[in-house]
C-alpha positions as a LaTeX table, in Angstrom:
\begin{tabular}{lrrr}
\hline
Residue & $x$ (\AA) & $y$ (\AA) & $z$ (\AA) \\
\hline
Unk1 & $-0.03$ & 0.00 & 0.11 \\
Unk2 & 3.07 & 2.47 & 0.78 \\
Unk3 & 4.49 & 2.89 & $-2.72$ \\
Unk4 & 0.88 & 3.28 & $-4.20$ \\
Unk5 & $-0.51$ & 6.01 & $-1.82$ \\
Unk6 & 2.66 & 8.20 & $-1.67$ \\
Unk7 & 2.68 & 7.94 & $-5.67$ \\
Unk8 & $-0.90$ & 9.44 & $-5.46$ \\
Unk9 & 0.32 & 12.18 & $-2.68$ \\
Unk10 & 2.99 & 12.98 & $-5.53$ \\
Unk11 & 0.54 & 13.12 & $-7.62$ \\
Unk12 & $-1.73$ & 15.50 & $-5.96$ \\
Unk13 & 1.09 & 17.53 & $-4.72$ \\
Unk14 & 3.33 & 18.26 & $-7.85$ \\
Unk15 & 1.74 & 20.91 & $-9.94$ \\
Unk16 & 1.49 & 22.59 & $-7.04$ \\
Unk17 & 5.10 & 22.54 & $-5.80$ \\
Unk18 & 5.83 & 23.46 & $-9.30$ \\
Unk19 & 4.09 & 26.13 & $-9.81$ \\
Unk20 & 5.20 & 27.63 & $-6.19$ \\
Unk21 & 9.38 & 27.02 & $-7.27$ \\
Unk22 & 8.24 & 29.21 & $-10.38$ \\
Unk23 & 6.69 & 31.67 & $-8.93$ \\
Unk24 & 9.71 & 32.92 & $-7.27$ \\
Unk25 & 11.59 & 33.13 & $-10.32$ \\
Unk26 & 11.93 & 31.19 & $-13.59$ \\
Unk27 & 12.97 & 27.95 & $-14.33$ \\
Unk28 & 14.20 & 25.25 & $-16.40$ \\
Unk29 & 12.79 & 22.14 & $-16.23$ \\
Unk30 & 16.35 & 20.55 & $-15.09$ \\
Unk31 & 16.59 & 23.41 & $-12.11$ \\
Unk32 & 13.31 & 21.91 & $-10.62$ \\
Unk33 & 14.38 & 18.64 & $-11.01$ \\
Unk34 & 17.54 & 19.60 & $-9.20$ \\
Unk35 & 15.59 & 21.04 & $-6.59$ \\
Unk36 & 13.46 & 18.12 & $-6.25$ \\
Unk37 & 16.03 & 15.80 & $-6.01$ \\
Unk38 & 18.12 & 17.77 & $-3.58$ \\
Unk39 & 15.81 & 19.23 & $-1.30$ \\
Unk40 & 12.52 & 16.93 & $-1.87$ \\
Unk41 & 14.14 & 13.61 & $-0.17$ \\
Unk42 & 13.20 & 11.21 & 0.54 \\
Unk43 & 9.08 & 11.97 & $-1.11$ \\
Unk44 & 10.54 & 14.02 & $-4.27$ \\
Unk45 & 14.39 & 12.94 & $-5.28$ \\
Unk46 & 14.51 & 10.93 & $-7.71$ \\
Unk47 & 12.67 & 12.81 & $-9.93$ \\
Unk48 & 13.36 & 12.13 & $-13.41$ \\
Unk49 & 12.42 & 13.63 & $-16.73$ \\
Unk50 & 9.59 & 11.10 & $-18.13$ \\
Unk51 & 7.64 & 12.03 & $-14.50$ \\
Unk52 & 8.45 & 15.69 & $-14.74$ \\
Unk53 & 7.69 & 17.12 & $-18.02$ \\
Unk54 & 3.85 & 15.83 & $-18.26$ \\
Unk55 & 3.19 & 18.00 & $-15.20$ \\
Unk56 & 5.04 & 20.91 & $-16.67$ \\
Unk57 & 2.98 & 20.00 & $-20.07$ \\
Unk58 & $-0.54$ & 19.92 & $-18.12$ \\
Unk59 & 0.05 & 23.42 & $-16.17$ \\
Unk60 & 1.31 & 24.86 & $-19.69$ \\
Unk61 & $-1.97$ & 23.68 & $-21.22$ \\
Unk62 & $-3.95$ & 25.05 & $-18.82$ \\
Unk63 & $-2.16$ & 28.17 & $-19.38$ \\
Unk64 & $-0.57$ & 28.35 & $-15.91$ \\
Unk65 & 2.74 & 28.43 & $-16.97$ \\
Unk66 & 4.51 & 29.40 & $-20.28$ \\
Unk67 & 7.70 & 28.58 & $-21.63$ \\
Unk68 & 10.34 & 31.16 & $-23.17$ \\
Unk69 & 13.18 & 29.95 & $-25.06$ \\
Unk70 & 16.64 & 31.14 & $-22.43$ \\
Unk71 & 19.06 & 31.64 & $-24.62$ \\
Unk72 & 20.95 & 28.40 & $-23.99$ \\
Unk73 & 19.16 & 25.89 & $-25.91$ \\
Unk74 & 16.43 & 25.50 & $-23.02$ \\
Unk75 & 13.21 & 26.88 & $-22.18$ \\
Unk76 & 12.78 & 28.65 & $-19.06$ \\
Unk77 & 9.09 & 27.90 & $-17.38$ \\
Unk78 & 6.97 & 31.51 & $-16.31$ \\
Unk79 & 4.43 & 31.53 & $-13.96$ \\
Unk80 & 1.32 & 33.44 & $-15.56$ \\
Unk81 & $-1.23$ & 35.30 & $-13.62$ \\
Unk82 & $-3.67$ & 32.52 & $-13.94$ \\
Unk83 & $-1.04$ & 30.30 & $-12.64$ \\
Unk84 & $-0.55$ & 32.47 & $-9.45$ \\
Unk85 & $-4.41$ & 33.24 & $-9.04$ \\
Unk86 & $-4.59$ & 28.78 & $-9.47$ \\
Unk87 & $-1.65$ & 28.54 & $-6.46$ \\
Unk88 & $-2.61$ & 30.91 & $-4.33$ \\
Unk89 & $-6.40$ & 28.71 & $-4.58$ \\
Unk90 & $-3.84$ & 25.56 & $-4.21$ \\
Unk91 & $-2.25$ & 26.95 & $-1.09$ \\
Unk92 & $-5.91$ & 27.62 & 0.74 \\
Unk93 & $-6.94$ & 24.45 & $-0.73$ \\
Unk94 & $-3.95$ & 22.31 & 0.92 \\
Unk95 & $-4.24$ & 24.18 & 4.34 \\
Unk96 & $-7.39$ & 23.29 & 4.95 \\
Unk97 & $-6.75$ & 19.84 & 3.49 \\
Unk98 & $-4.31$ & 19.33 & 6.21 \\
Unk99 & $-6.26$ & 20.84 & 8.29 \\
Unk100 & $-9.04$ & 18.41 & 7.65 \\
Unk101 & $-6.84$ & 15.16 & 7.77 \\
Unk102 & $-4.81$ & 16.66 & 11.12 \\
Unk103 & $-8.22$ & 16.95 & 12.76 \\
Unk104 & $-9.37$ & 13.30 & 11.88 \\
Unk105 & $-6.19$ & 11.72 & 12.74 \\
Unk106 & $-6.01$ & 13.17 & 16.38 \\
Unk107 & $-9.97$ & 12.54 & 16.56 \\
Unk108 & $-9.24$ & 8.29 & 16.13 \\
Unk109 & $-6.16$ & 8.71 & 18.26 \\
Unk110 & $-8.04$ & 10.61 & 21.23 \\
Unk111 & $-10.58$ & 7.35 & 20.98 \\
Unk112 & $-7.86$ & 4.81 & 21.31 \\
\hline
\end{tabular}
């Protein structure tokens, strides 16, 4: 159960994490993978192009980010105004979600 459960959590949070990183400054995909691998241990380390770029494409298709050539044969991802608004919405949902899950976990612990 652990691997499948973790994969679902990661899948549900990567878009929010990517938007948050790109909101801090434009980045290319390799930069984001390096950050995930160095700072996301143990849950987000091991990021690979095959799992990361589909997230970029979804965000770009949704109009939340745009890719801009940076002159180094790479494209930097920039967050759009819609992306900033979506990120703020995601942060609110995340805070409420965590609070609700914590409530149920504590409620269960209190009944033991």
